[in-house]
PDB file of N, CA, C and O in Angstrom:
ATOM      1  N   MET A   1      26.179  -2.889 -27.812  1.00  0.00           N
ATOM      2  CA  MET A   1      24.759  -2.877 -28.182  1.00  0.00           C
ATOM      3  C   MET A   1      24.166  -2.211 -26.711  1.00  0.00           C
ATOM      4  O   MET A   1      24.319  -2.766 -25.623  1.00  0.00           O
ATOM      5  N   PRO A   2      23.378  -0.756 -26.933  1.00  0.00           N
ATOM      6  CA  PRO A   2      22.790  -0.133 -25.974  1.00  0.00           C
ATOM      7  C   PRO A   2      21.384  -1.185 -25.534  1.00  0.00           C
ATOM      8  O   PRO A   2      20.685  -1.735 -26.385  1.00  0.00           O
ATOM      9  N   VAL A   3      21.188  -1.297 -24.175  1.00  0.00           N
ATOM     10  CA  VAL A   3      20.168  -2.004 -23.463  1.00  0.00           C
ATOM     11  C   VAL A   3      19.474  -0.810 -22.598  1.00  0.00           C
ATOM     12  O   VAL A   3      20.075  -0.008 -21.883  1.00  0.00           O
ATOM     13  N   THR A   4      17.995  -0.880 -22.843  1.00  0.00           N
ATOM     14  CA  THR A   4      17.204  -0.446 -21.760  1.00  0.00           C
ATOM     15  C   THR A   4      16.398  -1.112 -21.061  1.00  0.00           C
ATOM     16  O   THR A   4      15.913  -2.116 -21.585  1.00  0.00           O
ATOM     17  N   ALA A   5      16.042  -0.786 -19.784  1.00  0.00           N
ATOM     18  CA  ALA A   5      15.430  -1.376 -18.694  1.00  0.00           C
ATOM     19  C   ALA A   5      14.017  -0.617 -18.641  1.00  0.00           C
ATOM     20  O   ALA A   5      13.931   0.606 -18.533  1.00  0.00           O
ATOM     21  N   LEU A   6      12.952  -1.461 -18.727  1.00  0.00           N
ATOM     22  CA  LEU A   6      11.644  -1.097 -18.936  1.00  0.00           C
ATOM     23  C   LEU A   6      10.982  -1.352 -17.570  1.00  0.00           C
ATOM     24  O   LEU A   6      10.652  -2.536 -17.495  1.00  0.00           O
ATOM     25  N   LEU A   7      10.685  -0.671 -16.499  1.00  0.00           N
ATOM     26  CA  LEU A   7      10.079  -1.155 -15.232  1.00  0.00           C
ATOM     27  C   LEU A   7       8.716  -1.759 -15.424  1.00  0.00           C
ATOM     28  O   LEU A   7       7.788  -1.024 -15.763  1.00  0.00           O
ATOM     29  N   LYS A   8       8.540  -2.965 -15.245  1.00  0.00           N
ATOM     30  CA  LYS A   8       7.456  -3.706 -15.256  1.00  0.00           C
ATOM     31  C   LYS A   8       6.408  -4.035 -14.045  1.00  0.00           C
ATOM     32  O   LYS A   8       5.182  -4.009 -14.156  1.00  0.00           O
ATOM     33  N   GLN A   9       7.194  -4.370 -12.793  1.00  0.00           N
ATOM     34  CA  GLN A   9       6.300  -4.200 -11.638  1.00  0.00           C
ATOM     35  C   GLN A   9       7.198  -3.859 -10.350  1.00  0.00           C
ATOM     36  O   GLN A   9       8.416  -4.039 -10.347  1.00  0.00           O
ATOM     37  N   SER A  10       6.530  -3.385  -9.331  1.00  0.00           N
ATOM     38  CA  SER A  10       7.236  -2.896  -7.912  1.00  0.00           C
ATOM     39  C   SER A  10       6.479  -3.883  -6.959  1.00  0.00           C
ATOM     40  O   SER A  10       5.541  -4.553  -7.391  1.00  0.00           O
ATOM     41  N   SER A  11       6.910  -3.967  -5.608  1.00  0.00           N
ATOM     42  CA  SER A  11       6.391  -4.414  -4.719  1.00  0.00           C
ATOM     43  C   SER A  11       7.260  -3.917  -3.556  1.00  0.00           C
ATOM     44  O   SER A  11       8.416  -3.533  -3.733  1.00  0.00           O
ATOM     45  N   LEU A  12       6.629  -3.941  -2.309  1.00  0.00           N
ATOM     46  CA  LEU A  12       7.415  -3.593  -1.043  1.00  0.00           C
ATOM     47  C   LEU A  12       7.339  -4.462  -0.219  1.00  0.00           C
ATOM     48  O   LEU A  12       6.325  -5.142  -0.056  1.00  0.00           O
ATOM     49  N   GLN A  13       8.625  -4.610   0.578  1.00  0.00           N
ATOM     50  CA  GLN A  13       9.078  -5.619   1.281  1.00  0.00           C
ATOM     51  C   GLN A  13       9.541  -5.307   2.585  1.00  0.00           C
ATOM     52  O   GLN A  13      10.471  -4.504   2.661  1.00  0.00           O
ATOM     53  N   ILE A  14       8.958  -5.901   3.868  1.00  0.00           N
ATOM     54  CA  ILE A  14       9.275  -5.578   5.067  1.00  0.00           C
ATOM     55  C   ILE A  14       9.828  -6.649   5.625  1.00  0.00           C
ATOM     56  O   ILE A  14       9.178  -7.693   5.569  1.00  0.00           O
ATOM     57  N   ARG A  15      11.084  -6.655   6.261  1.00  0.00           N
ATOM     58  CA  ARG A  15      11.834  -7.811   6.951  1.00  0.00           C
ATOM     59  C   ARG A  15      11.395  -7.572   8.219  1.00  0.00           C
ATOM     60  O   ARG A  15      11.274  -6.420   8.636  1.00  0.00           O
ATOM     61  N   VAL A  16      11.102  -8.680   8.981  1.00  0.00           N
ATOM     62  CA  VAL A  16      10.695  -8.631  10.369  1.00  0.00           C
ATOM     63  C   VAL A  16      11.431  -9.900  11.121  1.00  0.00           C
ATOM     64  O   VAL A  16      11.570 -11.019  10.627  1.00  0.00           O
ATOM     65  N   HIS A  17      11.820  -9.528  12.271  1.00  0.00           N
ATOM     66  CA  HIS A  17      12.329 -10.872  13.308  1.00  0.00           C
ATOM     67  C   HIS A  17      11.226 -11.504  14.081  1.00  0.00           C
ATOM     68  O   HIS A  17      10.536 -10.883  14.889  1.00  0.00           O
ATOM     69  N   THR A  18      11.128 -12.416  13.876  1.00  0.00           N
ATOM     70  CA  THR A  18      10.135 -13.026  14.456  1.00  0.00           C
ATOM     71  C   THR A  18      10.513 -14.267  15.759  1.00  0.00           C
ATOM     72  O   THR A  18       9.771 -15.102  16.276  1.00  0.00           O
ATOM     73  N   GLY A  19      11.944 -13.964  15.992  1.00  0.00           N
ATOM     74  CA  GLY A  19      12.292 -14.729  17.084  1.00  0.00           C
ATOM     75  C   GLY A  19      13.726 -15.436  16.814  1.00  0.00           C
ATOM     76  O   GLY A  19      14.405 -15.172  15.821  1.00  0.00           O
ATOM     77  N   THR A  20      14.018 -16.145  17.574  1.00  0.00           N
ATOM     78  CA  THR A  20      15.310 -16.871  17.338  1.00  0.00           C
ATOM     79  C   THR A  20      15.223 -18.560  17.357  1.00  0.00           C
ATOM     80  O   THR A  20      14.253 -19.028  17.954  1.00  0.00           O
ATOM     81  N   ASP A  21      16.048 -19.372  16.824  1.00  0.00           N
ATOM     82  CA  ASP A  21      16.128 -20.567  16.533  1.00  0.00           C
ATOM     83  C   ASP A  21      16.770 -21.113  17.645  1.00  0.00           C
ATOM     84  O   ASP A  21      17.231 -20.278  18.423  1.00  0.00           O
ATOM     85  N   GLU A  22      16.948 -22.460  17.972  1.00  0.00           N
ATOM     86  CA  GLU A  22      17.570 -23.220  18.937  1.00  0.00           C
ATOM     87  C   GLU A  22      19.004 -22.823  18.982  1.00  0.00           C
ATOM     88  O   GLU A  22      19.469 -23.191  20.060  1.00  0.00           O
ATOM     89  N   LYS A  23      19.876 -22.232  18.260  1.00  0.00           N
ATOM     90  CA  LYS A  23      21.090 -21.976  18.232  1.00  0.00           C
ATOM     91  C   LYS A  23      21.419 -20.528  18.571  1.00  0.00           C
ATOM     92  O   LYS A  23      22.556 -20.064  18.659  1.00  0.00           O
ATOM     93  N   GLY A  24      20.200 -19.836  18.762  1.00  0.00           N
ATOM     94  CA  GLY A  24      20.468 -18.165  19.142  1.00  0.00           C
ATOM     95  C   GLY A  24      20.069 -17.298  17.758  1.00  0.00           C
ATOM     96  O   GLY A  24      19.748 -16.111  17.807  1.00  0.00           O
ATOM     97  N   ASN A  25      20.127 -17.931  16.755  1.00  0.00           N
ATOM     98  CA  ASN A  25      20.035 -17.097  15.266  1.00  0.00           C
ATOM     99  C   ASN A  25      18.718 -16.531  15.325  1.00  0.00           C
ATOM    100  O   ASN A  25      17.692 -16.970  15.844  1.00  0.00           O
ATOM    101  N   ALA A  26      18.988 -15.267  14.571  1.00  0.00           N
ATOM    102  CA  ALA A  26      17.554 -14.460  14.393  1.00  0.00           C
ATOM    103  C   ALA A  26      16.741 -15.093  13.337  1.00  0.00           C
ATOM    104  O   ALA A  26      17.273 -15.445  12.284  1.00  0.00           O
ATOM    105  N   ILE A  27      15.610 -15.241  13.537  1.00  0.00           N
ATOM    106  CA  ILE A  27      14.607 -15.574  12.396  1.00  0.00           C
ATOM    107  C   ILE A  27      14.292 -14.421  11.824  1.00  0.00           C
ATOM    108  O   ILE A  27      14.005 -13.529  12.623  1.00  0.00           O
ATOM    109  N   VAL A  28      14.247 -14.117  10.560  1.00  0.00           N
ATOM    110  CA  VAL A  28      13.828 -13.148   9.631  1.00  0.00           C
ATOM    111  C   VAL A  28      12.669 -13.654   8.576  1.00  0.00           C
ATOM    112  O   VAL A  28      12.915 -14.616   7.849  1.00  0.00           O
ATOM    113  N   ARG A  29      11.701 -13.142   8.527  1.00  0.00           N
ATOM    114  CA  ARG A  29      10.493 -13.143   7.914  1.00  0.00           C
ATOM    115  C   ARG A  29      10.182 -12.134   6.718  1.00  0.00           C
ATOM    116  O   ARG A  29      10.236 -10.963   7.094  1.00  0.00           O
ATOM    117  N   THR A  30       9.923 -12.271   5.597  1.00  0.00           N
ATOM    118  CA  THR A  30       9.555 -11.179   4.756  1.00  0.00           C
ATOM    119  C   THR A  30       8.017 -10.844   4.579  1.00  0.00           C
ATOM    120  O   THR A  30       7.203 -11.747   4.385  1.00  0.00           O
ATOM    121  N   ARG A  31       7.705  -9.713   4.643  1.00  0.00           N
ATOM    122  CA  ARG A  31       6.381  -9.267   4.270  1.00  0.00           C
ATOM    123  C   ARG A  31       6.484  -8.552   2.859  1.00  0.00           C
ATOM    124  O   ARG A  31       7.165  -7.573   2.553  1.00  0.00           O
ATOM    125  N   THR A  32       5.541  -9.378   2.015  1.00  0.00           N
ATOM    126  CA  THR A  32       5.695  -8.751   0.685  1.00  0.00           C
ATOM    127  C   THR A  32       4.032  -8.172   0.243  1.00  0.00           C
ATOM    128  O   THR A  32       2.931  -8.722   0.259  1.00  0.00           O
ATOM    129  N   PHE A  33       4.432  -7.014  -0.080  1.00  0.00           N
ATOM    130  CA  PHE A  33       3.069  -6.145  -0.580  1.00  0.00           C
ATOM    131  C   PHE A  33       3.189  -6.033  -2.307  1.00  0.00           C
ATOM    132  O   PHE A  33       4.060  -5.297  -2.771  1.00  0.00           O
ATOM    133  N   ARG A  34       2.436  -6.662  -3.064  1.00  0.00           N
ATOM    134  CA  ARG A  34       2.752  -6.645  -4.462  1.00  0.00           C
ATOM    135  C   ARG A  34       1.901  -5.539  -5.093  1.00  0.00           C
ATOM    136  O   ARG A  34       1.235  -4.775  -4.394  1.00  0.00           O
ATOM    137  N   SER A  35       1.931  -5.482  -6.182  1.00  0.00           N
ATOM    138  CA  SER A  35       0.881  -4.289  -7.277  1.00  0.00           C
ATOM    139  C   SER A  35       1.304  -3.213  -6.607  1.00  0.00           C
ATOM    140  O   SER A  35       0.417  -2.608  -6.005  1.00  0.00           O
ATOM    141  N   VAL A  36       2.673  -2.682  -6.508  1.00  0.00           N
ATOM    142  CA  VAL A  36       2.812  -1.319  -6.055  1.00  0.00           C
ATOM    143  C   VAL A  36       2.878  -0.427  -7.410  1.00  0.00           C
ATOM    144  O   VAL A  36       3.592  -0.883  -8.303  1.00  0.00           O
ATOM    145  N   LYS A  37       2.303   0.621  -7.619  1.00  0.00           N
ATOM    146  CA  LYS A  37       2.382   1.500  -8.557  1.00  0.00           C
ATOM    147  C   LYS A  37       3.731   1.802  -9.084  1.00  0.00           C
ATOM    148  O   LYS A  37       4.505   2.458  -8.387  1.00  0.00           O
ATOM    149  N   THR A  38       4.121   1.328 -10.398  1.00  0.00           N
ATOM    150  CA  THR A  38       5.520   1.569 -10.525  1.00  0.00           C
ATOM    151  C   THR A  38       5.739   3.061 -10.369  1.00  0.00           C
ATOM    152  O   THR A  38       6.796   3.414  -9.846  1.00  0.00           O
ATOM    153  N   ALA A  39       4.925   3.918 -10.735  1.00  0.00           N
ATOM    154  CA  ALA A  39       5.152   5.281 -10.865  1.00  0.00           C
ATOM    155  C   ALA A  39       5.462   6.197  -9.449  1.00  0.00           C
ATOM    156  O   ALA A  39       6.024   7.293  -9.440  1.00  0.00           O
ATOM    157  N   ALA A  40       4.972   5.492  -8.316  1.00  0.00           N
ATOM    158  CA  ALA A  40       5.172   5.860  -6.870  1.00  0.00           C
ATOM    159  C   ALA A  40       6.790   6.271  -6.400  1.00  0.00           C
ATOM    160  O   ALA A  40       7.745   5.496  -6.457  1.00  0.00           O
ATOM    161  N   LEU A  41       6.823   7.440  -6.010  1.00  0.00           N
ATOM    162  CA  LEU A  41       7.950   7.816  -5.709  1.00  0.00           C
ATOM    163  C   LEU A  41       8.734   6.794  -4.385  1.00  0.00           C
ATOM    164  O   LEU A  41       8.051   6.306  -3.485  1.00  0.00           O
ATOM    165  N   ASP A  42       9.974   6.635  -4.462  1.00  0.00           N
ATOM    166  CA  ASP A  42      10.407   6.014  -3.353  1.00  0.00           C
ATOM    167  C   ASP A  42      10.337   6.757  -1.826  1.00  0.00           C
ATOM    168  O   ASP A  42      10.346   6.142  -0.760  1.00  0.00           O
ATOM    169  N   GLU A  43      10.286   7.794  -1.937  1.00  0.00           N
ATOM    170  CA  GLU A  43       9.940   8.539  -0.598  1.00  0.00           C
ATOM    171  C   GLU A  43       8.850   8.371  -0.223  1.00  0.00           C
ATOM    172  O   GLU A  43       8.709   8.593   0.979  1.00  0.00           O
ATOM    173  N   ASP A  44       7.568   7.917  -1.003  1.00  0.00           N
ATOM    174  CA  ASP A  44       6.166   7.637  -0.572  1.00  0.00           C
ATOM    175  C   ASP A  44       6.298   6.392  -0.062  1.00  0.00           C
ATOM    176  O   ASP A  44       5.964   6.146   1.097  1.00  0.00           O
ATOM    177  N   LEU A  45       6.832   5.420  -0.934  1.00  0.00           N
ATOM    178  CA  LEU A  45       6.637   4.142  -0.590  1.00  0.00           C
ATOM    179  C   LEU A  45       7.598   3.560   0.739  1.00  0.00           C
ATOM    180  O   LEU A  45       7.338   2.551   1.395  1.00  0.00           O
ATOM    181  N   TYR A  46       8.661   4.392   0.925  1.00  0.00           N
ATOM    182  CA  TYR A  46       9.201   4.231   2.099  1.00  0.00           C
ATOM    183  C   TYR A  46       8.078   4.806   3.264  1.00  0.00           C
ATOM    184  O   TYR A  46       7.821   4.003   4.161  1.00  0.00           O
ATOM    185  N   ALA A  47       7.543   5.846   3.305  1.00  0.00           N
ATOM    186  CA  ALA A  47       6.676   6.156   4.348  1.00  0.00           C
ATOM    187  C   ALA A  47       5.502   5.257   4.514  1.00  0.00           C
ATOM    188  O   ALA A  47       5.091   5.094   5.662  1.00  0.00           O
ATOM    189  N   VAL A  48       4.863   4.608   3.466  1.00  0.00           N
ATOM    190  CA  VAL A  48       3.847   3.560   3.731  1.00  0.00           C
ATOM    191  C   VAL A  48       4.648   2.585   4.220  1.00  0.00           C
ATOM    192  O   VAL A  48       4.051   1.985   5.114  1.00  0.00           O
ATOM    193  N   GLY A  49       5.840   2.122   4.012  1.00  0.00           N
ATOM    194  CA  GLY A  49       6.492   0.980   4.615  1.00  0.00           C
ATOM    195  C   GLY A  49       6.679   1.242   6.165  1.00  0.00           C
ATOM    196  O   GLY A  49       6.438   0.321   6.944  1.00  0.00           O
ATOM    197  N   LEU A  50       7.067   2.373   6.594  1.00  0.00           N
ATOM    198  CA  LEU A  50       7.143   2.768   7.851  1.00  0.00           C
ATOM    199  C   LEU A  50       5.741   2.589   8.650  1.00  0.00           C
ATOM    200  O   LEU A  50       5.650   2.109   9.780  1.00  0.00           O
ATOM    201  N   ALA A  51       4.607   3.089   7.812  1.00  0.00           N
ATOM    202  CA  ALA A  51       3.241   3.065   8.486  1.00  0.00           C
ATOM    203  C   ALA A  51       2.687   1.682   8.786  1.00  0.00           C
ATOM    204  O   ALA A  51       2.067   1.428   9.819  1.00  0.00           O
ATOM    205  N   LEU A  52       2.973   0.720   7.732  1.00  0.00           N
ATOM    206  CA  LEU A  52       2.953  -0.888   7.926  1.00  0.00           C
ATOM    207  C   LEU A  52       3.994  -1.371   8.819  1.00  0.00           C
ATOM    208  O   LEU A  52       3.642  -2.415   9.369  1.00  0.00           O
ATOM    209  N   ALA A  53       5.259  -0.938   9.185  1.00  0.00           N
ATOM    210  CA  ALA A  53       5.976  -1.486  10.018  1.00  0.00           C
ATOM    211  C   ALA A  53       5.309  -1.421  11.566  1.00  0.00           C
ATOM    212  O   ALA A  53       5.326  -2.325  12.401  1.00  0.00           O
ATOM    213  N   GLY A  54       4.704  -0.052  11.697  1.00  0.00           N
ATOM    214  CA  GLY A  54       4.089   0.357  13.146  1.00  0.00           C
ATOM    215  C   GLY A  54       2.888  -0.643  13.325  1.00  0.00           C
ATOM    216  O   GLY A  54       2.404  -0.695  14.455  1.00  0.00           O
ATOM    217  N   LEU A  55       2.448  -1.296  12.524  1.00  0.00           N
ATOM    218  CA  LEU A  55       1.400  -2.215  12.593  1.00  0.00           C
ATOM    219  C   LEU A  55       1.755  -3.729  13.121  1.00  0.00           C
ATOM    220  O   LEU A  55       1.015  -4.480  13.757  1.00  0.00           O
ATOM    221  N   GLN A  56       3.115  -3.965  12.668  1.00  0.00           N
ATOM    222  CA  GLN A  56       3.698  -5.309  12.834  1.00  0.00           C
ATOM    223  C   GLN A  56       3.922  -5.470  14.176  1.00  0.00           C
ATOM    224  O   GLN A  56       4.151  -4.479  14.870  1.00  0.00           O
ATOM    225  N   MET A  57       3.884  -6.774  14.731  1.00  0.00           N
ATOM    226  CA  MET A  57       4.050  -7.072  16.016  1.00  0.00           C
ATOM    227  C   MET A  57       5.546  -7.509  16.304  1.00  0.00           C
ATOM    228  O   MET A  57       5.920  -7.642  17.469  1.00  0.00           O
ATOM    229  N   HIS A  58       6.227  -7.685  15.453  1.00  0.00           N
ATOM    230  CA  HIS A  58       7.596  -8.066  15.286  1.00  0.00           C
ATOM    231  C   HIS A  58       8.328  -6.728  14.853  1.00  0.00           C
ATOM    232  O   HIS A  58       7.790  -5.815  14.226  1.00  0.00           O
ATOM    233  N   PRO A  59      10.000  -6.768  15.408  1.00  0.00           N
ATOM    234  CA  PRO A  59      10.440  -5.615  15.261  1.00  0.00           C
ATOM    235  C   PRO A  59      10.949  -5.714  13.813  1.00  0.00           C
ATOM    236  O   PRO A  59      11.398  -6.793  13.426  1.00  0.00           O
ATOM    237  N   VAL A  60      10.904  -4.607  12.956  1.00  0.00           N
ATOM    238  CA  VAL A  60      11.085  -4.410  11.879  1.00  0.00           C
ATOM    239  C   VAL A  60      12.688  -4.179  11.244  1.00  0.00           C
ATOM    240  O   VAL A  60      13.267  -3.129  11.520  1.00  0.00           O
ATOM    241  N   GLU A  61      13.301  -5.124  10.462  1.00  0.00           N
ATOM    242  CA  GLU A  61      14.816  -4.781  10.131  1.00  0.00           C
ATOM    243  C   GLU A  61      15.063  -4.235   8.927  1.00  0.00           C
ATOM    244  O   GLU A  61      16.197  -3.809   8.704  1.00  0.00           O
ATOM    245  N   SER A  62      14.168  -4.161   8.053  1.00  0.00           N
ATOM    246  CA  SER A  62      14.137  -3.169   6.976  1.00  0.00           C
ATOM    247  C   SER A  62      12.789  -3.064   6.198  1.00  0.00           C
ATOM    248  O   SER A  62      11.810  -3.788   6.378  1.00  0.00           O
ATOM    249  N   VAL A  63      12.912  -1.953   5.225  1.00  0.00           N
ATOM    250  CA  VAL A  63      11.972  -1.644   4.353  1.00  0.00           C
ATOM    251  C   VAL A  63      12.323  -1.646   3.126  1.00  0.00           C
ATOM    252  O   VAL A  63      13.232  -0.844   2.914  1.00  0.00           O
ATOM    253  N   SER A  64      11.938  -2.282   2.124  1.00  0.00           N
ATOM    254  CA  SER A  64      12.965  -2.336   0.544  1.00  0.00           C
ATOM    255  C   SER A  64      11.712  -2.280  -0.497  1.00  0.00           C
ATOM    256  O   SER A  64      10.577  -2.635  -0.180  1.00  0.00           O
ATOM    257  N   ARG A  65      12.047  -1.823  -1.689  1.00  0.00           N
ATOM    258  CA  ARG A  65      11.199  -1.719  -2.820  1.00  0.00           C
ATOM    259  C   ARG A  65      12.127  -2.691  -3.724  1.00  0.00           C
ATOM    260  O   ARG A  65      13.332  -2.575  -3.948  1.00  0.00           O
ATOM    261  N   MET A  66      11.207  -3.703  -4.189  1.00  0.00           N
ATOM    262  CA  MET A  66      11.966  -4.362  -5.275  1.00  0.00           C
ATOM    263  C   MET A  66      10.942  -4.214  -6.807  1.00  0.00           C
ATOM    264  O   MET A  66       9.729  -4.324  -6.988  1.00  0.00           O
ATOM    265  N   ASN A  67      11.862  -3.977  -7.543  1.00  0.00           N
ATOM    266  CA  ASN A  67      11.542  -3.623  -9.002  1.00  0.00           C
ATOM    267  C   ASN A  67      11.791  -4.690 -10.122  1.00  0.00           C
ATOM    268  O   ASN A  67      12.984  -4.928 -10.317  1.00  0.00           O
ATOM    269  N   GLU A  68      10.969  -5.322 -10.832  1.00  0.00           N
ATOM    270  CA  GLU A  68      10.996  -5.990 -11.852  1.00  0.00           C
ATOM    271  C   GLU A  68      11.239  -5.164 -13.226  1.00  0.00           C
ATOM    272  O   GLU A  68      10.439  -4.279 -13.529  1.00  0.00           O
ATOM    273  N   VAL A  69      12.334  -5.458 -14.041  1.00  0.00           N
ATOM    274  CA  VAL A  69      12.466  -4.735 -15.150  1.00  0.00           C
ATOM    275  C   VAL A  69      12.678  -5.771 -16.174  1.00  0.00           C
ATOM    276  O   VAL A  69      13.084  -6.902 -15.906  1.00  0.00           O
ATOM    277  N   GLN A  70      12.317  -5.242 -17.659  1.00  0.00           N
ATOM    278  CA  GLN A  70      12.507  -6.282 -18.859  1.00  0.00           C
ATOM    279  C   GLN A  70      13.497  -5.352 -19.608  1.00  0.00           C
ATOM    280  O   GLN A  70      13.337  -4.157 -19.855  1.00  0.00           O
ATOM    281  N   LEU A  71      14.650  -6.217 -19.948  1.00  0.00           N
ATOM    282  CA  LEU A  71      15.773  -5.437 -20.820  1.00  0.00           C
ATOM    283  C   LEU A  71      15.429  -5.913 -22.020  1.00  0.00           C
ATOM    284  O   LEU A  71      15.109  -7.031 -22.425  1.00  0.00           O
ATOM    285  N   GLU A  72      15.585  -4.599 -22.639  1.00  0.00           N
ATOM    286  CA  GLU A  72      15.519  -4.860 -24.298  1.00  0.00           C
ATOM    287  C   GLU A  72      16.542  -3.921 -24.851  1.00  0.00           C
ATOM    288  O   GLU A  72      16.844  -2.854 -24.318  1.00  0.00           O
ATOM    289  N   ALA A  73      17.218  -4.543 -26.314  1.00  0.00           N
ATOM    290  CA  ALA A  73      18.087  -4.104 -27.017  1.00  0.00           C
ATOM    291  C   ALA A  73      17.276  -3.010 -27.756  1.00  0.00           C
ATOM    292  O   ALA A  73      16.106  -3.168 -28.104  1.00  0.00           O
ATOM    293  N   GLU A  74      18.131  -1.687 -28.000  1.00  0.00           N
ATOM    294  CA  GLU A  74      17.564  -0.633 -28.591  1.00  0.00           C
ATOM    295  C   GLU A  74      17.753  -0.694 -30.045  1.00  0.00           C
ATOM    296  O   GLU A  74      17.298   0.195 -30.764  1.00  0.00           O
TER     297      GLU A  74
END
């Protein structure tokens, strides 16, 4: 049975290192920016992520796009 994935929502996530715990392990927090236009190009979203990363006071680990899809049978 063929299935199609319909893109419903996108969000931008920036993971930052906020420090270390008592054992020396990195503490990583995620900053999420919701309601990203689903038609936005990955390159444009990455550029925005880098611009926002420059405003963070903590070192940035990664910039990610999270997509929510709805699966439907054809």
